N, C-alpha and C positions, 0 to 999 in steps of 0.2 A: 489521895492515891492509896491503894492497897498495899502494904508492906509485906514482902514475902520472906519467910525464915529459911534461909537456905543452910543455916546450921543444924537443922532438924535432921536426924537421920531416920530414913524409912527402911524397915527390914525388908529386903527383897527376896531372901531365903524362902523356898518352897513356894515361889511364884512361877516357875518355869523360866526363871532368868538365866540366859546363857552365861552372863557374867558372873553371877553369884552361884547359881546351882550347879554349873558345870565346873567350878573352879578347883573343887577337890580332885575331880579325875585328871583335869588338864595339868594341874600343878602338883599332883600326887601329895597332896597335903590337906587334912581335914580342916585345919583352922587358919588356912591362908586369906590374907585380906587382899581381894581382887580389885586391881587398879589397871585392867587391860583393855579389854574390848572398848570401842568408843561410843558408848552411850553413857549419860550421866546418872547420878542417884537422885535427880531432882524430879519431883512431880511435873507434868506438863502445865503450862499456863492454864488458870482457871477458865478462860474461854474456850480453850481447847477440850477441857474436860466436859465443860457444860455442853459444847455442841456434840460431842459423842453421846452424852447422857440423854440429850434430846433425841437423838437418832434410835436410842436403845427404847426410851419410853413411848416413842411412836409405835414400836412393836412390829412393824413389818420390815423385813431385812432382805428384800428383793434385789434384782438386778439394778444398778444405778444407770442413769441415762448418760451416754458419753457426752450429751450436750450440756449436762448439769455438773459442770467441772469447776475447779477453784482457780482457772486460769486468770480471770479477771483481777482476783485478789494478788495472785503471784505478780501479775503486770504492774499492778499498783505498788507492791512492796519493792520490786526492783527499780522502778522509777524513783521512788521516795528515798530508799536506803543507798542506792547505788548510781542514780542519774542515768540509768539505762531505760530507754525508751523502746520497749517492746511491742509486739503485737501478738494477740492469743492465737492468731493462725500459725505463728511459728512454733507453737508448743505442742510437744507429744507426750501423752501420759506413760509412765513406765513403772514397774513395781520395784524400783530401787536403782541406785546409781550404777552399782557393780553389773547388774543384769544388763543395763542400758549401754555401758561402755562396751560390754562384750558383744551386743547386738550392733553397735557402730563398728566395731573393728570387722565383724562378719559382713556387714552390708556395704561399708565404705572403702573396703580393700579387698585384695585377692590373696589367695593362699602364696605363701612365699614372699609377700611384699615386706618390705623393712618398715618396722614401726619403732620409733625412738621413745624412750622412757629417761627420767631423770633420777636415778637412785642416789641415796636411800629413799625409797618411796613406797608407798602403800602396796603391800604384797599382791593383791588382785590386778594391778596394772601388769605385772609379769605374766600371771595365769591367763589374763584376758588376750594377750598377744600369743603366748605358746600354745595354749589350748586350741586355739583357732588356726594353728599352722602357719602363722605368720613368723617373720623372722625379726627376733628381738635384737635392737640395737639400743646400747646403753651411753647416755652422755651423764656420767656422773657430776654431781654437784661438788664444788671445792668448799672445804671447810678452812676457813682463815680466821684465827683469833675468835673461835667459838662462834662464828657465824658462817652461814652457808651462802654461796653465790653460784650463778650458772656459769658454766664453762662455754662461753660463746665462740671461741676458736674451734673447739672440738665440735661443738653443734654444727657450725658452718661446714666443717670436713664431713660428717656424718650425714647431713641432710641431703646431700647429693645422691639421688637415686633413691631415697626414701619415700614412703607413701604418706605417712602420718607421724604426728607427735602427740603423746598423751602428757599433757600437763596437770599438775597437782597445784592448785591456786585458790586459797592459801595452801602451803605444803604440809602434808602429813607424811613423816613425822617431825620435820626439823622446825615447823613453827614459822617459817618465812611468809610474809605478806609482801608479794613482789611489787616493786615500785613500777611506776610508769616508764620509766626510762628501760628497765629491765624487760618488761612486757613488750616495749616497743622494739628492742633489739631482737628478742626471741621471734616476734611476728615478722620483722623484716626478713630474718633469715627463713623462716618458714614459706612465706610468700615467694621469695626469690626462687625457691626450689619446688613450688606448687604443691606444698604439703597440707594436708588437712590437720587442723589442731582440735583434739579432743580435749576440752579443759573441764576438770572435775572442781567446781566451785561450792561443794557442799559446806565448807567451813566458812563461806565468804561474809557471814554475819557475825562471826565470832572474832573479832578484831579489837585490839587494845590501843589505848591512846597513842598519838604519835604516828599512826599506820592507817592506811585507808585501802579497802579492797577495791580493785579496779576490775570490773568484768573484761576480760579480754576483747569481747565482741563491741566494747565500746570505742575502741581505739580509732578506727574508721571503718568505712563502709568495705573496703577491700579486705580487711581483717575479718569482719562479720561473715563475709562470704565464704570463708574458709574455716569457720569456727562452729563448733558444736559444743554447746555449754550444758553441763549437767548440774542441776540444782535440786533441793529438797528441803523440807523443814525439819528433817529427822535429826540433825545434829544441834541445830539451834534450839529447838524446842522440845527435844527428846521425845520424839514419835517414831523412832527407828522401826519398832516393831509393827507399824501400820504398812510399811513397805509402799510407800507412794513417794514418787519422785516425778521430775518434769525434765525434758530435754528441750532446749531452745534453739532453733536451728533457722536463721534468717534466710540461708539460701533455699529456694524452692526445689532444686534438683537433689541437693543433699537430703533434704527434709523428706522428699518422695521416697528416695531409696530407703532411708531408715525405717520411715513409718511402714513400708512394705515389709521389711524384716520383722518388725514388731508383729504385724498381722499375720505373717507366715508361721510365726511360732505361737500365734494366739496369746499373746501375754499383754495384750493392750486393754483389757478390761481393768477398771479401777475398784478399789475397795471402798464401800460406802463410809465406812468410818475415817479411812484415810483422807477421802475428799473433804468431810465435814472438818477434820482436824486441820487439814492444809488450809482451807478457806478461813477458819477462825483464827489460826495462828497469824497468818498474813494481814488480816484485818484488824485484829485486837491484841496481838501479842507483843507489840512494842513495848508498852510499859513494863511488862515483865522482864523483857530483854534487857531494858535500860537498868534494871536492877541485878540482873544476872552477871552481866559484864564485869561491873566492879568487884563483883564477889569472886568470880573465877581469877580475875587479875591479882586480887588480894592472895588467893590460893597459890598462884604462880611465884608472886613475890615471896611468900612464905617458904614455899618449897625450895627455891633456889638459894634463899639466904641460909636456911636451916642446914641443907644438904652440903653447901659449899664451905660451911663453917664446921660441921660436925664430921663430915666424911670428905675431906678435902681431896681424896683421889678419885671422888665421883663429881664431875663438873656438870653444873647445870646452867644453862642460859634460859632467861625468861623468854618464852616464845612471843612473837609479834601478833599472833593470832592462834586459833584453836584452843582446846582444853588439854592439850598433849604436851608433855615435857619430854625432851631427848636427852637421856643422861648419858654422858661420856665417862665410861667406866674402864676405858683402856688401860689406865694406870694401875688398875687392880692386877692386870696380868694374868686374867683368867681365860680359858678357852670359852667360846660361846655357850657349850654345855654346862661347864664348872659355873659361869657367871650367872646362868638361868637357875642353876640349883642353889647358888648362894643366896639369890633373892626369894626363891620359892620355899627352899628347905630350912634355910638358916635364918633369913628375916622374915618368913612366912608372909611375904608380899608377892602377889602375882601380878608379873609384868610382861610386857611383849618383848620377845627377844629381838634384839636389833638386827641378828643375823638374817632374820625373815624379810627384812627390807632391802635385801641384797648385800653383796660383799661389802659394800661401803658402810654397812651397819654394824659389822663384826665389832664387838667390844662395846656396843651401846645397848640401852634398853629404853623401851618407851613406857612412860608413866601417864595414866589418865587421871588428873587432878579435878575432873568434874565430879566432885563429891562434897559432902559436908565436911567444913574444915577441921572439926573434931576427929573425923575418920582420917584425914590426911595427916594430922598430927601424929596420930597412932601409928601410921605407916612410916613416917619419919623416924619415930623412936624405935621401931622394930628394925629399920636399916641401920640406925646409928648403933644400936646394941650389938647387931650381928657384925657390923664393921669393926667395933672395938674388941669383941671376941676373938676375931681373926687376926687383930694386930697389923691391920693395913697401914 
């Protein structure tokens, strides 16, 4: 088996990288270390790069056939990794999960409909509801002893009269991998109120020992008929820049309405490199992923241990999944603006401000540890030095 050196740092500057090349402007600091937007600093798996290389070497980059998609590879992956027996006829190609969620809101609900989200949560969940003229209903997660859980009593009250719930599973930014019992309780509430469930499962392959990602649609047929699932190889295999994702919709009526929305907006065409990468990733990327996951877990363990020891007023829990750490900085006593400034201007580390994930995220910061460990150690050293200089 080929061994992959994830400790190797590859310079992404001057490559048109949002994460690296825009950091100086976004954080107003020329030498900030960017650990924010959710892509990793690792090369995609060799089979993915080889598949793209073969497309380039063929030399002709014309329109791809809609029948030459990677859905068979995705179906095989979902069955093998998650026990989900899907049909390729359930799948709709889309140019990214955020775009697809917005289209699902447009096509499967009406203006003014109530749509539930569970903050603190990925910021596009808010905008996908509000920009489409729907009514945002928040069912905040509850933080207990450093671990988040769903507030089912609150959800049951708010589900009455709502049209839809948008679920983040695994959860970005808090790192929860929802248990079967939690998903079953959520699904029961949604079905009792005839809610459509949009479930973003883009991080579903990034799971750490002791936890298991359960696709919501696998609970039972009734749940599947109410569920629209969003998946992509982008987080798992670091192919975000190819903007290729898939929506899996078992129910024919929901699928027809969603596909019509995609066609109406003329965004159903696929990227030939994205197709090649997706197929190669799902067919041949598993050995690479088997090496990546322990490395990411090692990063998470190191980060939590180092910060909890060196900066005790910044509390870090090891996430159950994703490569995102949710830093509880409330004991620093800083406003969201001053907290962001502390990290960017004083520590010279660029993170996502927790306030952008909803009011429940005020006092938190999100750190992307999907990077070479020497880089992560440099970030921790910078944070610890700035922390000590402040005398927190």
